[in-house]
All heavy atoms as an XYZ file, in Angstrom:
846
protein
N     237.960    316.172     75.189
C     238.947    315.705     74.241
C     238.902    314.181     74.170
O     238.567    313.500     75.112
C     240.338    316.148     74.624
N     239.212    313.643     72.992
C     239.302    312.203     72.782
C     240.761    311.831     72.800
O     241.564    312.410     72.062
C     238.633    311.799     71.441
C     237.131    312.133     71.502
C     238.873    310.334     71.160
C     236.429    311.949     70.168
N     241.118    310.876     73.636
C     242.510    310.442     73.771
C     242.568    308.936     73.533
O     241.751    308.194     74.090
C     243.078    310.766     75.167
C     244.469    310.222     75.361
C     243.001    312.253     75.439
N     243.516    308.477     72.705
C     243.734    307.048     72.462
C     245.127    306.741     72.994
O     246.117    307.360     72.580
C     243.666    306.693     70.959
C     242.423    307.261     70.279
C     243.792    305.188     70.792
C     241.143    306.597     70.602
N     245.236    305.774     73.900
C     246.542    305.401     74.455
C     246.521    303.913     74.754
O     245.618    303.401     75.404
C     246.819    306.200     75.746
N     247.539    303.220     74.266
C     247.650    301.800     74.521
C     246.483    300.972     74.021
O     246.122    299.987     74.626
N     245.837    301.417     72.933
C     244.697    300.702     72.353
C     243.373    300.982     73.039
O     242.345    300.464     72.647
N     243.376    301.827     74.051
C     242.145    302.164     74.785
C     241.794    303.617     74.487
O     242.676    304.451     74.371
C     242.321    301.991     76.281
C     241.104    302.252     77.136
C     240.023    301.214     76.927
O     240.238    300.025     77.025
N     238.818    301.676     76.585
N     240.504    303.955     74.353
C     240.083    305.308     74.105
C     239.457    305.921     75.354
O     238.807    305.233     76.156
N     239.668    307.233     75.541
C     239.150    307.949     76.693
C     238.539    309.275     76.254
O     239.040    309.928     75.370
C     240.274    308.263     77.681
C     241.048    307.068     78.152
C     242.163    306.599     77.447
C     240.646    306.371     79.278
C     242.862    305.484     77.853
C     241.335    305.245     79.710
C     242.438    304.805     78.989
O     243.131    303.686     79.404
N     237.459    309.667     76.910
C     236.916    311.026     76.804
C     237.455    311.742     78.023
O     237.190    311.352     79.164
C     235.381    311.028     76.829
C     234.792    310.102     75.757
C     234.862    312.456     76.708
C     235.050    310.517     74.345
N     238.216    312.820     77.792
C     238.907    313.515     78.876
C     238.476    314.966     78.863
O     238.386    315.600     77.812
C     240.445    313.428     78.700
C     241.170    314.238     79.754
C     240.893    311.971     78.713
N     238.199    315.505     80.039
C     237.891    316.939     80.172
C     239.176    317.724     80.005
O     240.093    317.573     80.859
C     237.253    317.210     81.523
C     236.776    318.648     81.659
O     237.409    319.564     81.073
O     235.786    318.854     82.363
N     239.313    318.554     78.961
C     240.577    319.279     78.758
C     240.861    320.331     79.826
O     241.982    320.760     79.988
C     240.425    319.919     77.382
C     238.959    319.954     77.156
C     238.348    318.815     77.937
N     239.821    320.722     80.570
C     240.032    321.747     81.626
C     240.713    321.189     82.870
O     241.473    321.876     83.512
C     238.700    322.397     81.973
C     238.123    323.170     80.816
O     238.838    323.858     80.116
N     236.843    323.007     80.581
N     240.397    319.928     83.196
C     240.996    319.389     84.438
C     241.754    318.066     84.198
O     242.349    317.533     85.136
C     239.948    319.205     85.527
C     238.861    318.198     85.187
O     239.033    317.410     84.230
O     237.855    318.184     85.895
N     241.713    317.547     82.967
C     242.465    316.320     82.654
C     241.826    315.048     83.171
O     242.385    313.969     83.031
N     240.639    315.159     83.753
C     239.983    313.972     84.306
C     239.301    313.169     83.213
O     238.660    313.739     82.318
C     238.959    314.391     85.360
N     239.409    311.867     83.284
C     238.756    310.990     82.354
C     237.258    310.907     82.718
O     236.912    310.675     83.870
C     239.392    309.579     82.411
O     238.688    308.715     81.578
N     236.402    311.112     81.731
C     234.942    311.121     81.960
C     234.342    309.776     81.563
O     233.351    309.351     82.115
C     234.270    312.225     81.178
C     234.758    313.594     81.558
C     234.374    313.950     82.988
N     234.770    315.282     83.305
C     235.393    315.628     84.428
N     235.704    314.721     85.330
N     235.734    316.851     84.655
N     234.915    309.092     80.564
C     234.457    307.762     80.153
C     235.513    307.144     79.285
O     236.502    307.779     78.928
C     233.112    307.878     79.396
O     233.282    308.590     78.203
N     235.325    305.886     78.978
C     236.272    305.204     78.132
C     235.510    304.369     77.080
O     234.323    304.124     77.230
C     237.244    304.333     78.921
C     236.600    303.220     79.713
C     236.488    301.974     79.163
C     236.127    303.455     80.989
C     235.888    300.936     79.883
C     235.528    302.436     81.696
C     235.416    301.189     81.135
O     234.805    300.176     81.839
N     236.216    303.963     76.027
C     235.601    303.219     74.942
C     236.665    302.389     74.242
O     237.868    302.553     74.491
C     234.926    304.153     73.928
C     235.863    305.123     73.266
C     236.501    304.779     72.096
C     236.105    306.357     73.828
C     237.384    305.688     71.501
C     236.959    307.266     73.243
C     237.614    306.918     72.061
N     236.220    301.522     73.382
C     237.151    300.715     72.575
C     237.846    299.661     73.377
O     237.365    299.154     74.344
N     239.033    299.396     72.956
C     239.895    298.352     73.493
C     240.569    297.693     72.324
O     239.923    297.392     71.322
N     241.859    297.586     72.398
C     242.668    297.028     71.313
C     242.434    297.803     70.004
O     242.370    297.244     68.933
C     242.385    295.546     71.133
C     242.725    294.734     72.328
C     242.431    293.270     72.179
O     241.467    292.862     71.506
N     243.222    292.453     72.797
N     242.312    299.123     70.112
C     242.114    299.979     68.950
C     243.324    299.920     68.054
O     244.451    300.135     68.512
C     241.778    301.440     69.376
C     240.465    301.457     70.122
C     241.765    302.362     68.147
C     240.165    302.796     70.765
N     243.123    299.634     66.773
C     244.199    299.550     65.788
C     244.217    300.722     64.826
O     245.258    301.102     64.326
C     244.062    298.253     64.985
C     244.237    296.998     65.794
C     244.065    295.743     64.953
O     243.818    295.824     63.703
O     244.178    294.659     65.537
N     243.043    301.290     64.524
C     242.931    302.375     63.558
C     242.061    303.477     64.134
O     241.048    303.217     64.774
C     242.268    301.893     62.267
O     242.971    300.831     61.686
N     242.458    304.721     63.862
C     241.694    305.913     64.269
C     241.542    306.783     63.039
O     242.524    307.140     62.406
C     242.412    306.682     65.395
C     241.583    307.914     65.766
C     242.652    305.800     66.588
N     240.290    307.108     62.713
C     239.991    307.937     61.568
C     239.273    309.199     62.064
O     238.114    309.109     62.480
C     239.110    307.193     60.546
C     239.772    305.865     60.153
C     238.814    308.043     59.337
C     238.814    304.872     59.516
N     239.944    310.358     62.053
C     239.283    311.590     62.513
C     238.251    312.054     61.463
O     238.529    312.057     60.279
C     240.416    312.591     62.658
C     241.531    312.057     61.837
C     241.324    310.572     61.688
N     237.069    312.447     61.956
C     236.018    312.995     61.100
C     235.530    314.275     61.759
O     234.937    314.230     62.847
C     234.865    312.023     60.923
C     235.182    310.750     60.120
C     233.980    309.815     60.114
C     235.573    311.111     58.696
N     235.768    315.405     61.126
C     235.423    316.710     61.705
C     233.973    316.841     62.048
O     233.623    317.546     63.003
C     235.832    317.814     60.726
N     233.071    316.120     61.350
C     231.634    316.261     61.591
C     231.211    315.827     62.996
O     230.288    316.372     63.559
C     230.797    315.443     60.606
C     231.052    315.693     59.154
C     232.181    314.812     58.609
O     231.891    313.679     58.195
O     233.327    315.264     58.640
N     231.876    314.802     63.556
C     231.451    314.340     64.863
C     232.512    313.828     65.779
O     232.273    313.631     66.956
C     230.324    313.290     64.751
C     230.625    312.101     63.908
C     231.397    311.068     64.410
C     230.102    312.001     62.636
C     231.642    309.948     63.621
C     230.381    310.885     61.865
C     231.145    309.858     62.356
N     233.682    313.533     65.336
C     234.747    313.035     66.224
C     235.648    312.091     65.491
O     236.343    312.479     64.567
N     235.628    310.814     65.891
C     236.512    309.814     65.272
C     235.757    308.494     65.061
O     234.770    308.204     65.738
C     237.754    309.526     66.134
C     238.621    310.735     66.319
C     237.377    308.919     67.483
N     236.272    307.741     64.087
C     235.865    306.349     63.923
C     237.062    305.539     64.350
O     238.219    305.803     63.936
C     235.597    306.019     62.418
C     234.501    306.944     61.847
C     235.245    304.529     62.234
C     233.107    306.621     62.246
N     236.849    304.568     65.238
C     237.947    303.695     65.660
C     237.610    302.263     65.228
O     236.438    301.889     65.105
C     238.189    303.762     67.193
C     238.638    305.150     67.600
C     236.976    303.328     67.971
N     238.664    301.484     64.998
C     238.507    300.099     64.582
C     239.503    299.234     65.341
O     240.667    299.608     65.470
C     238.732    299.987     63.066
S     238.571    298.294     62.461
N     239.016    298.103     65.807
C     239.892    297.139     66.471
C     240.275    295.979     65.564
O     240.769    294.955     66.026
C     239.256    296.645     67.772
C     237.971    295.864     67.509
O     237.563    295.665     66.399
N     237.351    295.441     68.565
N     240.015    296.112     64.266
C     240.276    295.048     63.312
C     239.108    294.073     63.148
O     239.150    293.195     62.306
N     238.050    294.250     63.974
C     236.900    293.363     63.930
C     235.589    294.136     63.640
O     234.761    293.696     62.893
C     236.737    292.603     65.234
C     237.944    291.807     65.716
C     237.680    291.197     67.078
C     238.356    290.762     64.716
N     235.424    295.322     64.279
C     234.268    296.180     64.095
C     234.720    297.617     64.275
O     235.846    297.897     64.640
C     233.111    295.809     65.003
C     233.422    295.922     66.471
C     233.383    297.064     67.239
C     233.807    294.899     67.359
N     233.726    296.790     68.522
C     234.002    295.456     68.633
C     234.021    293.513     67.197
C     234.381    294.697     69.717
C     234.411    292.778     68.312
C     234.584    293.372     69.541
N     233.759    298.559     64.045
C     234.010    299.980     64.117
C     233.147    300.614     65.182
O     232.056    300.135     65.481
C     233.719    300.654     62.767
C     234.616    300.207     61.654
C     234.333    299.057     60.937
C     235.755    300.934     61.345
C     235.170    298.632     59.912
C     236.606    300.525     60.312
C     236.300    299.370     59.605
N     233.629    301.756     65.737
C     232.837    302.588     66.636
C     233.015    304.036     66.237
O     234.113    304.444     65.892
C     233.329    302.435     68.085
C     233.094    301.086     68.715
C     233.538    301.028     70.160
O     232.990    301.763     70.995
O     234.497    300.259     70.420
N     231.916    304.808     66.302
C     231.983    306.250     66.112
C     231.911    306.901     67.497
O     231.062    306.558     68.279
C     230.821    306.749     65.247
N     232.833    307.817     67.765
C     232.927    308.465     69.046
C     232.870    309.985     68.841
O     233.623    310.531     68.055
C     234.267    308.104     69.766
C     234.497    306.589     69.766
C     234.290    308.686     71.165
C     233.458    305.762     70.464
N     231.976    310.631     69.567
C     231.887    312.072     69.554
C     232.403    312.635     70.868
O     232.779    311.869     71.780
N     232.428    313.942     71.047
C     232.904    314.529     72.248
C     232.167    314.081     73.530
O     232.733    314.022     74.603
C     232.683    316.042     72.046
C     232.639    316.207     70.578
C     232.048    314.925     70.047
N     230.887    313.675     73.370
C     230.127    313.217     74.508
C     230.175    311.713     74.746
O     229.581    311.209     75.681
N     230.874    311.002     73.851
C     230.955    309.542     74.009
C     230.543    308.804     72.771
O     230.449    309.382     71.680
N     230.275    307.508     72.896
C     229.923    306.666     71.743
C     228.666    307.110     71.016
O     227.680    307.491     71.660
C     229.753    305.276     72.347
C     230.488    305.318     73.619
C     230.379    306.760     74.125
N     228.702    307.070     69.682
C     227.541    307.391     68.846
C     226.899    306.112     68.297
O     225.695    306.015     68.236
C     227.961    308.323     67.701
C     228.597    309.638     68.130
C     229.126    310.405     66.918
C     227.579    310.482     68.889
N     227.721    305.204     67.811
C     227.253    303.904     67.349
C     228.405    302.908     67.320
O     229.562    303.287     67.333
C     226.583    303.962     65.965
C     227.337    304.649     64.859
C     227.097    305.872     64.332
C     228.485    304.136     64.128
N     227.995    306.160     63.355
C     228.869    305.106     63.190
C     229.232    302.961     64.170
C     229.930    304.946     62.314
C     230.285    302.801     63.298
C     230.621    303.780     62.375
N     228.044    301.620     67.325
C     229.010    300.541     67.148
C     228.490    299.662     66.022
O     227.314    299.275     66.037
C     229.132    299.691     68.436
O     229.575    300.524     69.503
C     230.113    298.537     68.254
N     229.340    299.365     65.057
C     228.918    298.520     63.939
C     228.817    297.060     64.325
O     229.323    296.657     65.382
C     229.914    298.663     62.767
O     231.090    297.935     63.011
N     228.205    296.274     63.472
C     228.266    294.813     63.619
C     229.707    294.417     63.308
O     230.461    295.178     62.704
C     227.340    294.161     62.610
C     225.868    294.461     62.844
C     225.355    293.821     64.113
O     225.781    292.679     64.419
O     224.537    294.449     64.797
N     230.075    293.230     63.686
C     231.405    292.735     63.366
C     231.517    292.510     61.850
O     230.616    291.943     61.256
C     231.634    291.394     64.113
C     233.048    290.905     63.958
C     233.307    289.759     64.906
N     234.645    289.219     64.685
C     235.196    288.309     65.440
N     234.555    287.839     66.491
N     236.411    287.847     65.157
N     232.625    292.986     61.257
C     232.790    292.862     59.825
C     233.927    291.901     59.443
O     234.037    291.491     58.295
C     233.069    294.221     59.129
C     231.874    295.135     59.270
C     234.339    294.862     59.632
N     234.794    291.558     60.385
C     235.976    290.768     60.047
C     236.275    289.717     61.109
O     235.971    289.915     62.284
C     237.197    291.682     59.875
O     238.338    290.929     59.512
N     236.893    288.645     60.668
C     237.375    287.648     61.609
C     238.681    288.115     62.228
O     238.969    287.844     63.372
C     237.651    286.306     60.885
C     236.408    285.571     60.566
C     235.679    285.587     59.380
C     235.727    284.659     61.426
N     234.585    284.774     59.490
C     234.602    284.182     60.722
C     235.930    284.201     62.720
C     233.687    283.280     61.273
C     235.031    283.301     63.261
C     233.926    282.839     62.524
N     239.508    288.832     61.437
C     240.833    289.195     61.946
C     241.514    290.223     61.069
O     242.452    289.910     60.362
C     241.708    287.936     62.070
C     243.023    288.213     62.810
O     243.089    289.192     63.554
O     243.972    287.428     62.621
N     241.036    291.457     61.130
C     241.735    292.558     60.444
C     241.001    293.164     59.273
O     240.179    292.495     58.631
N     241.277    294.445     59.050
C     240.735    295.175     57.893
C     241.893    295.879     57.206
O     242.930    296.168     57.824
C     239.625    296.161     58.307
C     238.432    295.452     58.902
C     240.154    297.205     59.233
N     241.699    296.145     55.916
C     242.723    296.859     55.144
C     242.067    297.641     54.020
O     240.891    297.505     53.752
C     243.750    295.873     54.570
C     243.188    294.993     53.467
C     244.266    294.153     52.789
O     245.390    294.036     53.266
N     243.917    293.536     51.663
N     242.888    298.470     53.346
C     242.461    299.223     52.166
C     241.206    300.060     52.400
O     240.310    300.064     51.549
C     242.312    298.300     50.954
C     243.591    297.652     50.568
O     244.668    298.208     50.761
N     243.529    296.461     50.048
N     241.124    300.761     53.514
C     239.945    301.561     53.817
C     239.993    302.871     53.013
O     241.029    303.524     52.958
C     239.858    301.837     55.316
C     239.593    300.590     56.109
S     239.424    300.902     57.884
C     241.135    301.195     58.316
N     238.818    303.227     52.434
C     238.697    304.447     51.659
C     237.302    305.047     51.878
O     236.352    304.310     52.128
C     238.856    304.164     50.165
C     240.224    303.683     49.759
C     240.353    303.449     48.264
O     239.401    303.795     47.523
O     241.395    302.946     47.851
N     237.211    306.368     51.745
C     235.904    307.054     51.863
C     235.328    307.297     50.485
O     236.032    307.692     49.570
C     236.092    308.412     52.562
C     236.427    308.279     53.996
C     237.741    308.476     54.423
C     235.461    307.976     54.942
C     238.069    308.364     55.758
C     235.791    307.868     56.291
C     237.084    308.045     56.695
N     234.028    307.078     50.368
C     233.272    307.432     49.174
C     232.001    308.098     49.690
O     231.077    307.416     50.139
C     232.928    306.185     48.331
O     234.089    305.485     48.014
C     232.180    306.582     47.058
N     231.992    309.420     49.722
C     230.856    310.141     50.290
C     230.773    309.854     51.779
O     231.721    310.033     52.521
N     229.619    309.366     52.227
C     229.395    309.048     53.643
C     229.543    307.551     53.908
O     228.990    307.006     54.844
C     227.987    309.510     54.056
C     227.747    310.996     53.884
C     228.572    311.854     54.797
N     228.241    311.551     56.187
C     229.064    311.786     57.186
N     230.246    312.318     56.985
N     228.710    311.481     58.428
N     230.329    306.885     53.054
C     230.543    305.432     53.192
C     232.032    305.131     53.274
O     232.836    305.728     52.558
C     229.972    304.697     51.974
O     228.574    304.974     51.866
C     230.146    303.195     52.102
N     232.404    304.266     54.201
C     233.772    303.767     54.316
C     233.775    302.366     53.710
O     232.956    301.537     54.086
C     234.200    303.696     55.775
C     235.577    303.120     56.054
C     236.669    304.051     55.576
C     235.745    302.837     57.531
N     234.648    302.152     52.739
C     234.807    300.829     52.146
C     236.143    300.266     52.530
O     237.074    301.004     52.879
C     234.681    300.858     50.617
O     235.703    301.714     50.079
C     233.308    301.376     50.185
N     236.272    298.977     52.473
C     237.527    298.322     52.784
C     237.432    296.821     52.561
O     236.458    296.339     51.949
N     238.414    296.124     53.076
C     238.447    294.672     52.967
C     238.635    294.046     54.335
O     239.391    294.565     55.153
C     239.572    294.220     52.045
C     239.427    294.711     50.634
C     240.620    294.419     49.779
O     241.783    294.520     50.287
O     240.439    294.064     48.601
N     237.923    292.962     54.568
C     237.992    292.245     55.850
C     238.591    290.854     55.624
O     238.257    290.184     54.643
C     236.570    292.126     56.454
N     239.428    290.396     56.546
C     240.103    289.129     56.380
C     239.174    287.961     56.720
O     238.493    287.955     57.745
C     241.352    289.054     57.266
C     242.035    287.730     57.123
C     242.209    286.785     58.089
C     242.646    287.209     55.948
N     242.875    285.689     57.582
C     243.154    285.927     56.252
C     242.805    287.679     54.650
C     243.808    285.126     55.311
C     243.451    286.885     53.724
C     243.944    285.635     54.046
N     239.159    286.980     55.837
C     238.381    285.752     56.003
C     239.336    284.572     56.050
O     239.798    284.122     55.015
C     237.397    285.595     54.864
C     236.507    284.379     54.991
O     236.805    283.488     55.813
O     235.500    284.308     54.268
N     239.651    284.036     57.239
C     240.587    282.915     57.343
C     240.018    281.584     56.846
O     240.749    280.677     56.497
C     240.924    282.844     58.828
C     239.678    283.368     59.492
C     239.168    284.421     58.542
N     238.673    281.493     56.781
C     238.056    280.251     56.321
C     238.303    280.082     54.823
O     238.645    278.975     54.374
C     236.557    280.264     56.665
C     236.405    280.273     58.199
C     235.843    279.059     56.045
C     235.026    280.534     58.699
N     238.123    281.154     54.057
C     238.363    281.093     52.612
C     239.749    281.635     52.240
O     240.096    281.709     51.052
C     237.303    281.871     51.845
C     235.940    281.177     51.942
O     235.903    279.923     52.018
O     234.911    281.890     51.930
N     240.548    282.049     53.243
C     241.900    282.576     53.049
C     241.944    283.692     51.985
O     242.678    283.636     51.035
C     242.819    281.424     52.610
C     244.281    281.811     52.725
O     244.620    282.644     53.590
O     245.104    281.290     51.936
N     241.112    284.751     52.248
C     241.067    285.866     51.285
C     240.508    287.099     51.987
O     239.945    287.041     53.066
C     240.183    285.517     50.082
C     238.721    285.338     50.453
C     237.892    284.849     49.249
N     236.492    284.676     49.651
C     235.510    285.471     49.286
N     235.767    286.509     48.482
N     234.285    285.282     49.680
N     240.693    288.247     51.331
C     240.138    289.533     51.779
C     238.782    289.709     51.126
O     238.641    289.464     49.919
C     241.067    290.691     51.418
C     242.331    290.647     52.226
C     243.526    290.124     51.844
C     242.528    291.131     53.553
N     244.450    290.273     52.855
C     243.852    290.883     53.902
C     241.690    291.780     54.475
C     244.386    291.260     55.148
C     242.216    292.152     55.690
C     243.541    291.903     56.022
N     237.776    290.128     51.886
C     236.402    290.280     51.418
C     235.980    291.737     51.547
O     236.169    292.309     52.636
C     235.461    289.377     52.265
C     234.002    289.514     51.824
C     235.914    287.925     52.223
N     235.369    292.336     50.514
C     234.988    293.737     50.597
C     233.830    293.976     51.589
O     232.996    293.086     51.798
C     234.540    294.095     49.168
C     234.302    292.818     48.488
C     235.070    291.745     49.200
N     233.817    295.166     52.184
C     232.728    295.603     53.066
C     232.464    297.071     52.838
O     233.297    297.799     52.307
C     233.029    295.327     54.529
C     234.090    296.190     55.130
C     233.757    297.445     55.662
C     235.412    295.791     55.152
C     234.741    298.271     56.202
C     236.395    296.604     55.719
C     236.053    297.841     56.234
N     231.285    297.506     53.265
C     230.893    298.917     53.279
C     230.370    299.261     54.670
O     229.674    298.463     55.291
C     229.784    299.198     52.272
C     230.210    299.037     50.845
C     229.084    299.350     49.874
O     227.933    299.646     50.321
O     229.328    299.302     48.666
N     230.669    300.466     55.134
C     230.203    300.962     56.439
C     229.570    302.315     56.221
O     230.183    303.241     55.705
C     231.384    301.088     57.393
C     231.149    301.781     58.723
C     230.249    300.948     59.622
C     232.455    302.082     59.423
N     228.289    302.460     56.611
C     227.577    303.739     56.547
C     228.030    304.567     57.755
O     227.833    304.206     58.895
C     226.075    303.485     56.611
C     225.268    304.763     56.491
O     225.556    305.759     57.210
O     224.322    304.763     55.695
N     228.666    305.691     57.482
C     229.247    306.531     58.533
C     228.188    307.241     59.391
O     228.471    307.657     60.505
C     230.201    307.551     57.934
C     231.426    306.969     57.262
C     232.252    308.074     56.599
C     232.275    306.163     58.216
N     226.966    307.376     58.865
C     225.936    308.035     59.651
C     225.269    307.076     60.657
O     224.860    307.498     61.732
C     224.857    308.618     58.728
C     225.413    309.762     57.883
O     226.129    310.617     58.449
O     225.151    309.796     56.679
N     225.153    305.811     60.288
C     224.387    304.863     61.100
C     225.227    303.730     61.691
O     224.802    303.086     62.670
C     223.290    304.197     60.278
O     223.913    303.411     59.233
C     222.367    305.235     59.657
N     226.389    303.436     61.114
C     227.195    302.296     61.560
C     226.765    300.992     60.958
O     227.358    299.942     61.259
N     225.762    301.020     60.066
C     225.340    299.746     59.433
C     226.395    299.304     58.447
O     226.988    300.122     57.726
C     224.001    299.941     58.706
C     222.876    300.160     59.692
N     221.893    301.101     59.497
C     222.558    299.572     60.859
C     221.047    301.079     60.490
N     221.452    300.161     61.333
N     226.604    297.998     58.397
C     227.590    297.419     57.472
C     226.926    296.497     56.454
O     225.833    295.983     56.678
C     228.646    296.602     58.253
O     227.991    295.544     58.957
C     229.412    297.470     59.224
N     227.650    296.307     55.361
C     227.247    295.350     54.351
C     228.488    294.651     53.869
O     229.496    295.298     53.618
C     226.524    296.071     53.212
C     225.953    295.091     52.168
C     225.082    295.760     51.202
N     225.933    296.703     50.425
C     225.482    297.488     49.481
N     224.191    297.533     49.203
N     226.303    298.276     48.850
N     228.422    293.349     53.757
C     229.589    292.599     53.306
C     230.504    292.281     54.455
O     230.088    292.191     55.611
N     231.752    292.063     54.158
C     232.734    291.686     55.143
C     232.873    290.188     55.248
O     232.085    289.441     54.693
N     233.821    289.747     56.037
C     234.108    288.300     56.115
C     233.295    287.598     57.196
O     233.173    286.379     57.196
C     235.581    288.079     56.414
O     235.960    288.621     57.660
N     232.671    288.342     58.097
C     231.939    287.723     59.203
C     230.493    287.483     58.849
O     229.815    286.636     59.427
C     232.020    288.635     60.440
C     231.904    287.913     61.743
C     232.907    287.081     62.205
C     230.780    288.040     62.515
C     232.816    286.399     63.409
C     230.660    287.386     63.739
C     231.680    286.570     64.178
N     229.968    288.244     57.865
C     228.584    288.132     57.434
C     228.338    286.785     56.758
O     229.132    286.318     55.971
C     228.265    289.260     56.460
C     226.832    289.327     56.008
C     226.603    290.483     55.058
O     226.897    290.347     53.888
O     226.109    291.504     55.545
N     227.247    286.157     57.096
C     226.832    284.957     56.385
C     227.296    283.635     56.995
O     226.917    282.576     56.509
N     228.084    283.674     58.055
C     228.513    282.431     58.671
C     227.585    281.948     59.789
O     227.799    280.916     60.380
C     229.941    282.566     59.221
C     230.975    282.499     58.119
C     231.622    283.629     57.676
C     231.290    281.275     57.522
C     232.568    283.565     56.658
C     232.227    281.202     56.514
C     232.865    282.345     56.090
O     233.791    282.286     55.084
N     226.529    282.733     60.099
C     225.585    282.342     61.113
C     226.139    282.362     62.513
O     225.600    281.743     63.427
N     227.215    283.126     62.750
C     227.790    283.240     64.056
C     227.090    284.387     64.800
O     226.919    285.470     64.251
C     229.303    283.524     63.979
C     229.908    283.684     65.358
C     230.002    282.424     63.212
N     226.691    284.143     66.015
C     225.988    285.193     66.784
C     226.862    285.622     67.929
O     227.520    284.866     68.554
C     224.635    284.669     67.320
C     223.927    285.782     68.088
C     223.773    284.190     66.183
């Protein structure tokens, strides 16, 4: 089972309640997807988590927060906050691979 508590994610064995692994940290959004588990977001990047643990982690898409998330097929779209230009910037996330395009963090040359 996947459990989110206090912003932290855990993979827990439902038979004995023991935690098998953990993921995330400061999780702000949880999006359940029946195909493989959940997508979690900490306001900066996304992670896909299945019953066995992490599937992928996206590149960072935002400096500080995401909003207006919507699904279009196998793509999650939304807006990422850009404090440098003081605006919301659109992004796309491929749900199969975790690859992103756009967002507020792209293009600033930050590694």
